[in-house]
N, C-alpha and C positions, 0 to 999 in steps of 0.2 A: 547353468544360466549366466548370461553375460550381466556385467554391472550395470546399473541404472545410470545414464549419463546425466542425470538431473542435478548432481552434486553442484552447489554453487560455492565462489570463492568465500573465504571466510569474511564476515561483515567487520567494519571498523568499528572502533568504539563510539559510541554515541557521545555527542558533544553534551556539556552540561546544559541543564534547562535553562538557565539565566543567561547563556552565550548565545549570541546571534552565529549560525554556522557560517562558515568561510564557504567558497566553491570548493575546496580541498575538503571540506567536512560533508557537503552535501552528496559527492559522488567522486569516483576517480577523475583526476586532473585529465586535460586533455591529452597530455603525453601517455598517460595509463591507458586512456580507452580508445585514442585515434589508431586506426588500421596502420600497420606498416606498410611501406611500399610494396612488399609482396603480398600483404593482403589486399590492397586496394588495386594493385595494378595486374600483371599477369599472374595468374594463379599457379600456388606452389603444386610440387607433385602431389597428387590427390591420395595416394597411399605410400607415404615415405617410410622409411624405416621406423619399426617400432624399438621400444627400448627394453632390454631384459632387465631382470632385476639386479644385476650388477651394473648395470648402466650402458651395456654394449649394444651394439646396433643388430637386431635381428632382421628376418626376411620380412618383406612388406606383406600385411596381411591380405589374403586373398579371397577369405570367405566373408559373406556378409556379416555374420556373427561377429568375426574378429575385427572387422571394419567398425562395427557398432562400439566395441569396447575402446578401439583407438579414438574414435570420436568423442566417446565420453571422457576420456584421458585427456584429449586437446581442450575440451569445455572445461574441465577442472582447473587446468593451467592458465585459462584466460585467453586461449585461442581459438575464438569464436568464428572468424573465417576459415581457418584451416579446417575446424571442426565440421561446419557446414560442408564444406567441399567432401569430407570424406563420407558424410551422411548421404550428400545427394549422390555420390558415386556408388555407393551401395546399393542404393534405392534402384538403381540400372540393373542390379543383379539378381532381383527377387522379383518372384511373381505376384500378382496383385493380392492373391489369398494367401501367401506365405506370412506366418505369424509374426516373424522377425520384421515384418514391414512397418508394423505399428511402432516397435520400438526406434526404427531408424526415423520415421516420421517424427515422433516425439522429440528425439534429440536434435532433429534438424530445425524443429519449431523453437527448441531452447536455445539454440545458437542464434536464430534469427532474434531471439529477444534478446540476447546478450549485445548483438550487433546494433540493434534498436536503442538500447540504453547507452551505448557509446555515442551514438549520433545525436541522440535528445540531449546528452550531457554536454556536448560541444556546442549545440544550439542554444542552450540554456546559458551557457557562459559567455557567448560571443555573439547572440543576436541583438537586435535592437529592442525597443521597448514595445513594439507590437509582436515580435516573434518570441521573447522570451517567456511570456506567462503561457503560451501555448506549449512551448518546449518543457517548461516546468510541471505543467499538469500531466503530459505525456509521460515524461520520466517518473514522476510520483506515482502514477496509475500503472506503469509496467514494473517498477521494481517488486512490489508484493507477489507479483507472479514469479518472481524468482527468490522468493522467502526472504525479502530484504525490506521489511516492513519500516525498521528503524531508518534506514536511510530515505525512505519514501516520505517519513515524516520530517525529516530535516530538509528534504527538498522543498516541501509545502511552506515550511517555516523559512527557509532562506527567500522564498518568493515573498512572504508577508513582510518580511524585513528589509525588502529591497529599498534602496534609496530614492528610487525612481517612484513618485505617487501614483503614476499612472500603471506601472507594472503591479504594485501593490493592490490597487483597486481591481485590475483584471485578474489577479490570481485568486483575490478573496472571493470574485464574482464566478468563478471556476470552480472553486472548492464548495461553494454555497448552492450551486444550481441544482443540485439534488434534492434541496431540502424539501421541495414539494410546495411550501407555503412561501410566496414572496412578500417582504414587507415593503410598504410604500418607501420612496427615497427618503433618506433621513431616519426611517423609523427601525427600531430594533426591538425584536421580542426578547424575553429575558432568557429565553433558551437557546438563543442563536450562537452564544460562545460555547454552550457545552455542544451543540452539534457540530460545530466548526472544529473543536478540539476532537471530538470522536471520529470524524472524516479523515482529519490530518494524521491521528495517531493510528488508524485501522482499527479503532474500539467500538465502532457504531453497534454490532452486534451485542455487546456488553452492555451498553447503554440502554439498547432496546429491552434485553432481559432484566435490566434493574427497573425500568419504568414499567413494564409489565408486571413484575414483582410487587412493586408499590400499589399498582392499581388492582391488583388481586387483593392486597390487606385492606385497601381502602374500603373496597366493595364488601369484604367480610365484616367488617366492622360496622359498617351501616345497614347492609341488608339483614344480617340475622337479627338484630332487636327489631327491624322493621316487619319481618315476617313473622316474628313471635308476638308481635302486637304488645311489646313491652310498655311500661308506663313511660310518661312524657319526660319524667326526670332520667330514667335509665337511657333512654333514646339520646336525650341531650348529652349525656356522659360518654355515648359512643361516638356521636358526632364529634365531640371535644377531643377524644382520642384521634379520630380520623383527622382532625384539623392538624394535629400536633405530628402526626406521623412523617410527613416529609422532611422534618427538621433533621432527621437521621440520615439523610442524604445528601451528598456534595451540593446538588441543585436545589435542595429545600430552601436554604435562606433566600434564593432569589426568587423562588416561587412565592413565599411568603411575603416579601417585600413588595413583589408585584400587586399582590392582594391589598396590601396595605395602603399602596398609593391609590388603588382602585377604590377603596371602600372608605378613604379618609380616616383610616386606623379608629375607626368608630368602635368595631368590635373589640379593641383591646387586644389584637393578636399580636 
C-alpha cells in the first residue's frame, strides 16, 4: 500500500486571541510560498532521483505506485509544483480503470490546492483594497481543505483587522454572506457576532448542534406539561424554567437582553 500523499506541513502555532495576526501569522510569507524559478519556469525533471533511507540517491521511480509515493513525499516537503508534475506524469502511465488512478488524481488535486494557497497568500499580501478581500476569502476557504483550520481563522481575523475600512467591510460581507438572513443597513441582529465567530473559526456545526440541543430542551419543558394538561401554576413554572434555560449558554445573555429591550423589561427578566 502506498502512503497517502495528503499529509500537510505542520501548522504554525496560533497567535494569541487578543493580538491581531500579521501577514506572517496568517500564512507563509511570499518567500515561503512563491514558486522558485524552477517551479515557475521550465519544469524540473518529472521523476528525479528518489532518496534512500541513508540519504543517497536511488534510481528514478518507474512504476505509477512508486511515483505516487514520490509525489506524496514532495508534497510533504512543501514542493507542490514538483509533486504536481510527478502525479501528472504518473497519470499518463495508468489506464482509466486502474485503481491507482484515484490516488494519483487525489494527490494531484492536493498539490494544486497547495499551489492555490501560495497564490492566494501573495495576492492577500500585495493586492489593492479591491483584490485583497477576495484573496483573503479564497485563502480562508481553501486552507480547511488541507486541515489548516486555525490558519483559516487567522486569515479571516487578519482581514477584519485590516487598517483599510473598505477591506474590513468587504471581508465582513464575504464572511457573513452565507448567513441567509440579511439585516437592513446599519441593523445588527443579536446573533450576528456568534455566527460570524463560528464561520471564522470553523465551528458552525458545533454552534448548530448547541442551538438544536437548547431548542429540544425548551420544547420538552413546555410541551410535556401542556400535553398533560397540568394546572396553570405548574405550567407557569415550566415556562419560567424555559425562559431561564438559555442563560446557561454563551449566547444566552444576548438573547435575554434582546427580549428585555423589546419588552421594555416589564416582565422582570
